[in-house]
C-alpha positions in Angstrom: -44.4 -37.1 -38.0 -42.2 -36.7 -40.9 -40.8 -39.1 -43.4 -37.4 -39.2 -42.2 -38.8 -40.7 -38.6 -40.8 -43.4 -39.8 -37.2 -44.4 -42.1 -35.3 -44.3 -38.9 -37.9 -46.1 -36.8 -37.8 -49.1 -38.8 -33.9 -49.4 -38.9 -31.4 -51.2 -36.3 -31.7 -50.0 -32.6 -27.5 -49.5 -33.1 -28.4 -47.7 -35.9 -30.7 -44.7 -34.7 -28.3 -44.5 -31.9 -25.8 -43.7 -34.4 -28.4 -41.0 -35.7 -30.2 -42.8 -38.3 -29.8 -44.8 -41.7 -29.1 -41.9 -43.6 -26.3 -40.8 -41.5 -24.8 -43.9 -41.2 -25.0 -44.7 -45.0 -23.3 -41.7 -45.7 -20.4 -42.8 -43.0 -20.0 -45.8 -45.1 -20.6 -44.3 -48.6 -24.1 -46.3 -49.3 -27.8 -45.7 -49.5 -29.9 -45.0 -45.8 -32.3 -47.6 -47.8 -29.6 -50.0 -47.9 -28.5 -49.8 -43.9 -32.3 -49.7 -43.2 -32.9 -53.5 -44.5 -29.9 -54.9 -42.2 -31.3 -57.0 -40.0 -27.9 -57.1 -38.3 -24.7 -55.4 -39.6 -22.7 -57.1 -42.1 -19.5 -58.4 -40.9 -18.0 -56.3 -43.9 -19.4 -53.1 -42.5 -17.8 -53.6 -39.2 -14.3 -51.9 -39.5 -15.7 -49.2 -41.6 -18.1 -48.5 -38.8 -15.9 -48.6 -36.1 -13.7 -46.2 -38.3 -16.5 -43.7 -39.0 -18.0 -43.0 -35.5 -15.5 -43.3 -32.8 -16.0 -45.0 -29.6 -17.5 -47.8 -31.5 -16.3 -51.4 -30.9 -16.8 -54.4 -32.3 -18.7 -55.8 -29.5 -21.0 -53.1 -29.7 -22.1 -54.1 -33.7 -22.3 -57.9 -33.1 -22.4 -58.6 -29.6 -23.3 -62.3 -31.1 -19.3 -62.7 -32.7 -17.1 -60.6 -30.4 -16.5 -60.5 -27.0 -16.7 -57.0 -24.5 -13.3 -55.7 -25.3 -12.5 -57.1 -28.6 -10.1 -54.8 -30.6 -11.1 -53.7 -34.3 -7.9 -54.9 -35.5 -8.8 -58.3 -33.6 -12.3 -58.6 -35.4 -11.2 -57.6 -38.7 -8.3 -60.3 -38.8 -10.9 -62.6 -37.4 -13.7 -61.4 -40.2 -10.4 -61.8 -42.9 -10.2 -65.4 -42.0 -13.5 -66.4 -42.2 -13.5 -64.9 -45.7 -10.4 -66.6 -46.3 -11.9 -69.9 -45.1 -14.8 -69.4 -47.6 -12.6 -69.6 -50.5 -10.8 -73.0 -49.3 -11.7 -75.3 -51.6 -12.1 -78.1 -48.9 -14.8 -75.8 -47.0 -16.8 -75.4 -50.2 -16.7 -79.4 -50.8 -17.5 -79.7 -47.6 -20.7 -77.0 -47.4 -21.9 -78.7 -50.9 -22.1 -82.4 -49.4 -23.8 -81.1 -46.3 -26.5 -79.2 -48.5 -26.8 -82.4 -50.5 -27.2 -84.2 -46.9 -29.6 -82.1 -45.8 -31.5 -81.2 -49.4 -31.8 -77.4 -47.8 -31.2 -74.8 -50.2 -31.4 -72.6 -47.0 -27.9 -73.8 -46.3 -26.6 -73.3 -50.0 -27.8 -69.5 -49.9 -26.5 -68.9 -46.5 -22.8 -70.7 -47.6 -23.0 -68.5 -51.2 -23.6 -65.7 -49.2 -21.1 -62.4 -49.2 -20.3 -63.7 -45.1 -21.4 -66.6 -43.5 -21.9 -67.3 -40.0 -23.4 -70.7 -39.1 -25.9 -71.4 -36.9 -25.5 -74.2 -34.5 -27.6 -76.3 -36.7 -25.6 -75.5 -39.8 -22.6 -76.2 -37.9 -23.5 -79.5 -36.4 -24.2 -80.8 -39.8 -20.8 -80.0 -41.0 -19.0 -81.2 -38.4 -20.7 -84.6 -38.2 -20.5 -84.5 -42.4 -16.2 -83.5 -41.4 -16.0 -86.6 -39.0 -17.8 -89.3 -41.3 -15.3 -88.3 -43.7 -12.2 -88.8 -41.3 -13.7 -92.1 -40.4 
C-alpha cells in the first residue's frame, strides 16, 4: 500500500471523493497535510472549494450549516455575516461574560478561533446571558 493511499485514508470522505488531500490542497493553494487535518471543511474554504470543483455546493461541504440547494453566493454572504458578527464588540463582550460564567476555556478558544460555529450548549449559554442582560 502506497504512502499516498495511507495519507488519503485518514482524510474526510468528501476530500477522498474530490481526489484526495493533495489534489484539494493544490486547488486551494495549501498543503495536503493541512487538508488532511480537517475534521470538517473550514467555513473560510467553502467558497474556494465550490469554485475549484464545479458542481460542488455548500451543502455538500457543510450539511450541518447549509440547507440543500443553498447557493454559493448565499453561503458566502452568511459566512461574511458570521465573521462581521464576531468582530462586533457587543458580541465579544457577551462571549467573554459567558466564558467567565462557565469558567470554560473551551468556549473562549472556540470564540477566538477563525470562525465560530456555536454548539447548542454554548448557544444556550449565550442566550441565557443575553436574556439576563436585557432584564
